[in-house]
Backbone as numpy.savetxt, mean C-alpha at the origin, in Angstrom:
# Nx Ny Nz CAx CAy CAz Cx Cy Cz
-21.62 -0.79 -4.30 -21.51 -0.79 -5.73 -21.27 0.69 -6.20
-21.93 1.60 -5.65 -21.75 2.99 -6.01 -20.33 3.51 -5.74
-19.80 3.07 -4.64 -18.44 3.46 -4.26 -17.44 2.96 -5.30
-17.66 1.76 -5.72 -16.79 1.12 -6.75 -16.84 1.88 -8.10
-18.04 2.28 -8.48 -18.26 3.06 -9.66 -17.59 4.48 -9.53
-17.73 5.06 -8.39 -17.08 6.31 -8.15 -15.55 6.14 -8.30
-15.04 5.11 -7.71 -13.57 4.87 -7.83 -13.15 4.78 -9.27
-13.87 3.99 -10.05 -13.51 3.86 -11.46 -13.69 5.23 -12.23
-14.70 5.94 -11.88 -14.86 7.25 -12.55 -13.70 8.25 -12.12
-13.28 8.16 -10.92 -12.12 9.00 -10.47 -10.88 8.63 -11.19
-10.60 7.36 -11.29 -9.43 6.84 -12.00 -9.49 7.20 -13.49
-10.67 6.99 -14.11 -10.85 7.34 -15.55 -10.70 8.81 -15.76
-11.27 9.63 -14.90 -11.14 11.08 -15.05 -9.70 11.57 -14.92
-9.01 11.03 -13.98 -7.52 11.43 -13.80 -6.73 10.93 -15.00
-7.03 9.70 -15.49 -6.30 9.22 -16.62 -6.53 10.06 -17.89
-7.79 10.49 -18.08 -8.13 11.23 -19.26 -7.46 12.65 -19.13
-7.61 13.26 -17.99 -7.02 14.59 -17.86 -5.51 14.56 -18.02
-4.88 13.48 -17.51 -3.41 13.31 -17.64 -3.02 13.06 -19.06
-3.89 12.28 -19.75 -3.61 11.98 -21.16 -3.58 13.35 -21.97
-4.55 14.15 -21.73 -4.69 15.39 -22.46 -3.58 16.41 -22.09
-3.34 16.58 -20.83 -2.36 17.58 -20.36 -0.97 17.01 -20.49
-0.78 15.75 -20.37 0.53 15.12 -20.39 1.27 15.19 -21.73
0.52 15.50 -22.78 1.14 15.54 -24.10 2.19 16.63 -24.22
2.07 17.60 -23.33 3.04 18.71 -23.37 4.20 18.53 -22.35
4.20 17.38 -21.64 5.21 17.20 -20.60 6.26 16.25 -21.24
7.46 16.78 -21.35 8.55 15.97 -21.99 8.88 14.72 -21.12
9.36 13.69 -21.77 9.68 12.42 -21.10 10.82 12.67 -20.17
11.68 13.64 -20.43 12.82 13.93 -19.51 12.31 14.44 -18.18
11.10 15.03 -18.16 10.50 15.49 -16.93 9.70 14.45 -16.25
9.14 13.49 -17.07 8.33 12.33 -16.48 9.19 11.29 -15.86
10.35 11.00 -16.43 11.13 9.90 -15.94 11.52 10.00 -14.45
11.90 11.15 -13.94 12.20 11.23 -12.53 11.01 10.95 -11.66
9.78 11.25 -12.17 8.56 10.95 -11.44 8.32 9.41 -11.38
8.63 8.80 -12.52 8.56 7.31 -12.55 9.56 6.69 -11.57
10.75 7.27 -11.47 11.79 6.78 -10.58 11.36 6.97 -9.13
10.77 8.06 -8.88 10.30 8.35 -7.44 9.21 7.36 -7.11
8.31 7.12 -8.02 7.25 6.19 -7.80 7.78 4.83 -7.55
8.71 4.44 -8.35 9.43 3.09 -8.13 10.06 2.97 -6.77
10.70 4.02 -6.36 11.39 4.01 -4.97 10.34 3.94 -3.85
9.29 4.72 -3.98 8.22 4.74 -2.98 7.59 3.29 -2.91
7.30 2.76 -4.09 6.75 1.40 -4.10 7.62 0.38 -3.48
8.92 0.46 -3.72 9.83 -0.48 -3.10 9.86 -0.34 -1.57
9.78 0.88 -1.08 9.78 1.11 0.39 8.50 0.53 0.98
7.40 0.82 0.37 6.09 0.29 0.85 6.12 -1.22 0.85
6.65 -1.78 -0.21 6.74 -3.22 -0.38 7.50 -3.82 0.80
8.69 -3.27 1.11 9.54 -3.78 2.20 8.89 -3.56 3.61
8.36 -2.44 3.81 7.80 -2.10 5.08 6.55 -3.01 5.40
5.70 -3.13 4.38 4.51 -4.03 4.65 4.94 -5.47 4.72
5.89 -5.89 4.01 6.38 -7.27 4.16 6.87 -7.53 5.58
7.58 -6.49 6.10 8.10 -6.65 7.47 7.00 -6.67 8.49
5.93 -5.81 8.27 4.77 -5.83 9.15 4.13 -7.20 9.15
3.96 -7.75 7.95 3.27 -9.04 7.78 4.08 -10.10 8.53
5.39 -10.09 8.36 6.22 -11.10 9.05 6.23 -10.93 10.53
6.08 -9.68 11.02 6.05 -9.43 12.44 4.75 -9.80 13.08
3.64 -9.44 12.43 2.29 -9.67 13.01 1.77 -11.03 12.79
2.23 -11.73 11.82 1.69 -13.06 11.58 2.70 -14.08 11.14
3.73 -14.27 12.00 4.77 -15.27 11.58 4.27 -16.70 11.54
3.40 -17.01 12.48 2.88 -18.44 12.46 1.96 -18.74 11.27
1.16 -17.70 10.94 0.26 -17.96 9.78 1.11 -18.05 8.51
2.13 -17.25 8.39 2.99 -17.36 7.21 3.66 -18.68 7.13
4.09 -19.26 8.29 4.63 -20.59 8.30 3.63 -21.59 7.81
2.43 -21.45 8.22 1.35 -22.36 7.81 1.10 -22.26 6.27
1.10 -21.02 5.77 0.81 -20.78 4.39 1.95 -21.43 3.49
3.16 -21.19 3.88 4.25 -21.68 3.11 4.71 -23.05 3.54
4.17 -23.62 4.59 4.59 -24.93 4.96 3.96 -26.00 4.12
4.50 -27.25 4.20 4.03 -28.32 3.38 2.80 -28.99 3.97
2.54 -28.72 5.23 1.31 -29.36 5.88 0.02 -28.62 5.47
0.08 -27.40 4.99 -1.10 -26.66 4.58 -2.07 -26.48 5.75
-1.56 -26.02 6.85 -2.39 -25.78 8.05 -3.49 -24.77 7.82
-4.52 -24.84 8.58 -5.63 -23.89 8.45 -5.42 -22.64 9.24
-5.76 -21.51 8.55 -5.62 -20.21 9.21 -7.01 -19.71 9.53
-7.20 -19.17 10.76 -8.51 -18.67 11.12 -8.95 -17.52 10.22
-10.29 -17.39 10.02 -10.81 -16.39 9.13 -10.40 -14.97 9.47
-10.38 -14.68 10.77 -10.01 -13.31 11.26 -8.59 -13.03 10.76
-7.67 -13.98 10.90 -6.33 -13.76 10.50 -6.18 -13.60 8.97
-7.04 -14.32 8.28 -7.03 -14.20 6.76 -7.32 -12.82 6.34
-8.30 -12.19 7.04 -8.64 -10.79 6.75 -7.50 -9.81 7.00
-6.85 -10.01 8.13 -5.77 -9.19 8.52 -4.60 -9.35 7.56
-4.31 -10.57 7.24 -3.20 -10.89 6.31 -3.51 -10.26 4.92
-4.72 -10.36 4.47 -5.00 -9.70 3.17 -4.92 -8.17 3.24
-5.34 -7.67 4.38 -5.22 -6.17 4.54 -3.79 -5.74 4.47
-2.87 -6.55 5.12 -1.48 -6.23 5.02 -0.84 -6.52 3.77
-1.41 -7.56 3.04 -0.84 -8.06 1.77 -1.26 -7.10 0.60
-2.36 -6.48 0.66 -2.87 -5.61 -0.43 -1.88 -4.60 -0.89
-1.27 -3.81 0.07 -0.23 -2.83 -0.43 0.95 -3.50 -1.03
1.24 -4.70 -0.58 2.40 -5.39 -1.21 2.05 -5.71 -2.71
0.85 -6.20 -2.94 0.50 -6.54 -4.31 0.43 -5.26 -5.16
-0.14 -4.17 -4.63 -0.24 -2.96 -5.38 1.19 -2.43 -5.71
2.05 -2.44 -4.65 3.45 -1.97 -4.93 4.13 -2.86 -5.92
3.95 -4.15 -5.88 4.53 -5.03 -6.87 4.13 -4.66 -8.30
2.82 -4.47 -8.45 2.29 -4.08 -9.73 2.90 -2.76 -10.25
3.01 -1.78 -9.36 3.54 -0.53 -9.74 5.02 -0.67 -10.11
5.77 -1.37 -9.30 7.21 -1.58 -9.63 7.38 -2.24 -10.95
6.56 -3.29 -11.25 6.62 -3.96 -12.46 6.34 -3.02 -13.71
5.29 -2.29 -13.53 4.93 -1.36 -14.65 6.08 -0.35 -14.85
6.60 0.21 -13.81 7.62 1.27 -13.91 8.91 0.62 -14.54
9.24 -0.61 -14.07 10.38 -1.21 -14.64 10.33 -1.46 -16.16
9.09 -1.70 -16.63 8.90 -1.93 -18.05 8.96 -0.65 -18.82
8.50 0.48 -18.17 8.48 1.80 -18.83 9.89 2.27 -19.32
10.89 2.10 -18.47 12.27 2.56 -18.84 12.78 2.08 -20.12
12.78 0.74 -20.31 13.27 0.25 -21.64 12.34 0.58 -22.81
11.06 0.62 -22.49 10.09 1.00 -23.58 10.29 2.40 -24.12
10.61 3.31 -23.20 10.87 4.72 -23.61 12.10 4.80 -24.45
13.15 4.09 -24.00 14.40 4.11 -24.79 14.21 3.45 -26.19
13.43 2.35 -26.17 13.19 1.61 -27.39 12.35 2.47 -28.35
11.37 3.19 -27.88 10.54 3.98 -28.69 11.31 5.16 -29.40
12.36 5.57 -28.80 13.21 6.64 -29.41 13.94 6.22 -30.67
14.04 4.87 -30.85 14.78 4.34 -32.03 13.81 4.10 -33.23
12.51 4.25 -33.01 11.62 3.89 -34.11 10.97 5.19 -34.59
10.96 5.41 -35.90 10.45 6.58 -36.47 8.93 6.81 -36.22
8.20 5.70 -36.27 6.73 5.82 -36.11 6.43 6.43 -34.73
7.13 6.08 -33.69 6.93 6.61 -32.32 7.30 8.01 -32.27
8.39 8.40 -33.04 8.79 9.78 -33.03 7.72 10.69 -33.58
6.99 10.21 -34.66 6.00 11.02 -35.22 4.74 11.15 -34.32
4.59 10.26 -33.43 3.42 10.27 -32.49 3.87 10.57 -31.06
4.92 11.33 -30.95 5.55 11.63 -29.67 4.55 12.27 -28.65
3.76 13.17 -29.12 2.82 13.89 -28.21 1.84 12.85 -27.57
1.26 12.04 -28.36 0.27 11.05 -27.87 0.99 10.11 -26.93
2.17 9.65 -27.25 2.90 8.73 -26.35 3.23 9.44 -25.02
3.58 10.68 -25.11 3.87 11.43 -23.85 2.59 11.51 -22.97
1.51 11.71 -23.67 0.21 11.81 -22.93 -0.15 10.46 -22.32
0.07 9.41 -23.05 -0.18 8.04 -22.54 0.74 7.72 -21.32
1.97 8.09 -21.49 2.94 7.88 -20.38 2.51 8.64 -19.14
2.13 9.90 -19.29 1.73 10.71 -18.17 0.43 10.18 -17.56
-0.51 9.69 -18.43 -1.68 9.08 -17.91 -1.42 7.82 -17.07
-0.47 6.98 -17.52 -0.07 5.83 -16.87 0.58 6.23 -15.54
1.45 7.20 -15.60 2.10 7.73 -14.35 1.05 8.16 -13.32
0.02 8.81 -13.77 -1.00 9.35 -12.87 -1.85 8.28 -12.24
-2.21 7.22 -12.99 -2.97 6.13 -12.45 -2.13 5.30 -11.52
-0.79 5.04 -11.94 0.04 4.39 -11.01 0.20 5.11 -9.68
0.29 6.43 -9.79 0.44 7.28 -8.54 -0.80 7.14 -7.69
-1.96 7.12 -8.31 -3.24 6.89 -7.48 -3.18 5.56 -6.86
-2.82 4.56 -7.57 -2.73 3.22 -6.93 -1.71 3.23 -5.79
-0.62 3.88 -5.97 0.44 3.89 -4.92 -0.07 4.71 -3.75
-0.81 5.76 -4.03 -1.39 6.52 -2.93 -2.38 5.68 -2.11
-3.15 4.81 -2.73 -4.02 3.89 -2.06 -3.19 2.90 -1.24
-2.16 2.36 -1.79 -1.34 1.47 -1.06 -0.70 2.13 0.14
-0.32 3.41 0.00 0.25 4.16 1.13 -0.81 4.34 2.23
-2.04 4.60 1.83 -3.13 4.69 2.89 -3.31 3.38 3.58
-3.22 2.27 2.84 -3.30 0.99 3.47 -2.26 0.63 4.41
-1.13 1.31 4.33 -0.04 1.06 5.22 -0.39 1.57 6.67
-1.44 2.31 6.78 -1.87 2.72 8.09 -2.57 1.62 8.85
-2.93 0.50 8.24 -3.65 -0.58 8.80 -2.85 -1.29 9.94
-1.56 -1.56 9.75 -0.86 -2.22 10.90 -0.81 -1.30 12.16
-0.62 -0.05 11.93 -0.64 0.85 13.07 -1.96 0.94 13.79
-3.04 0.88 12.99 -4.41 0.82 13.57 -4.61 -0.49 14.35
-4.10 -1.62 13.75 -4.21 -2.95 14.51 -3.44 -2.90 15.84
-2.24 -2.34 15.76 -1.45 -2.20 17.07 -2.17 -1.31 18.04
-2.68 -0.21 17.54 -3.37 0.72 18.45 -4.64 0.07 19.05
-5.36 -0.63 18.31 -6.57 -1.33 18.89 -6.13 -2.35 19.96
-5.09 -3.00 19.70 -4.64 -3.99 20.64 -4.15 -3.29 21.96
-3.41 -2.22 21.76 -2.95 -1.46 23.00 -4.14 -0.87 23.80
-5.09 -0.31 23.05 -6.31 0.23 23.68 -7.04 -0.87 24.43
-7.14 -2.04 23.84 -7.85 -3.14 24.46 -7.15 -3.56 25.78
-5.84 -3.70 25.67 -5.06 -4.08 26.87 -5.12 -3.02 27.93
-5.07 -1.72 27.54 -5.19 -0.64 28.45 -6.53 -0.67 29.18
-7.62 -0.95 28.42 -8.94 -0.98 28.99 -9.04 -2.15 30.01
-8.49 -3.30 29.67 -8.45 -4.46 30.61 -7.72 -4.12 31.86
-6.55 -3.51 31.71 -5.76 -3.15 32.85 -6.48 -2.11 33.71
-7.11 -1.17 33.09 -7.86 -0.18 33.96 -8.99 -0.83 34.71
-9.66 -1.81 34.15 -10.75 -2.51 34.78 -10.21 -3.28 35.99
-9.11 -4.05 35.72 -8.53 -4.81 36.84 -8.01 -3.89 37.94
-7.44 -2.78 37.60 -6.96 -1.83 38.58 -8.09 -1.26 39.38
-9.29 -0.92 38.79 -10.43 -0.47 39.56 -11.02 -1.54 40.41
-11.02 -2.78 39.91 -11.56 -3.82 40.69 -10.84 -4.17 41.98
-9.56 -3.98 41.87 -8.65 -4.40 43.09 -8.12 -3.13 43.77
-8.61 -1.95 43.44 -8.11 -0.79 44.09 -8.48 -0.70 45.59
-9.61 -1.22 45.94 -10.08 -1.18 47.31 -9.55 -2.28 48.16
-8.85 -3.24 47.59 -8.42 -4.44 48.31 -6.98 -4.38 48.78
-6.21 -3.35 48.40 -4.87 -3.27 48.81 -4.78 -2.60 50.15
-3.75 -3.07 50.93 -3.54 -2.53 52.26 -2.96 -1.12 52.13
-3.46 -0.21 52.97 -2.92 1.11 52.98 -1.79 1.15 53.98
-0.72 1.81 53.60 0.44 1.91 54.56 0.13 2.79 55.68
0.55 2.40 56.84 0.41 3.19 58.02 -1.00 2.97 58.69
-1.76 2.06 58.23 -3.04 1.82 58.83 -3.14 0.50 59.58
-2.03 0.12 60.25 -1.96 -1.12 61.03 -2.26 -0.83 62.49
-3.49 -0.68 62.85 -3.91 -0.38 64.18 -4.61 -1.55 64.87
C-alpha cells in the first residue's frame, strides 16, 4: 500500500512540477517530444507483442479460440507481465494521437489563445506523465529477457548435475588393459 501511495505521489509531483515549468515551453518544442514518445510506444508495443506471440503461442490460441480453453495460472501471470507494456503503450499512443489535432484545433479558438500559458503547462504535464508511464513500460520489457535467462540458467544447472553424475561412468581412452 505504501509503495502505491509513493508511486501516486511521484506521478503527482512530476505532473505539478511540469505544469508549472511547462508554461514557458512553446508547443513547437513540445510536439517533437510527443512524436518521440509515440514512436517509442509503437516500438515497445510491437516488440512486446512479438515476445508474447513467441513465448505463449498455445495460450494465445486458447484465449482467442472459440473453445475457451483453460490457461494455467502460472501462464496467466506471465502473459499479464508481457501484456502490461502493451496496454501502457497503447494508452500512450492513443493519448499522443489525440494531442496533435487538439493542439491544432486550439489554435483556431480565441479563448485558448488567451490561456496559452496554462494550456502549454497542461500539455507539458501530460507529456511528463506519459513519459513516466512509458518509462515503466520500458522497464517491463526486461521481463521476457529475465524469463529466458531463468530458463537457460535452469537448463544449465540440470545439465551440470547430469554431467557430474555421469562423469565417473565414462570409459577413459587408453585404459583397456
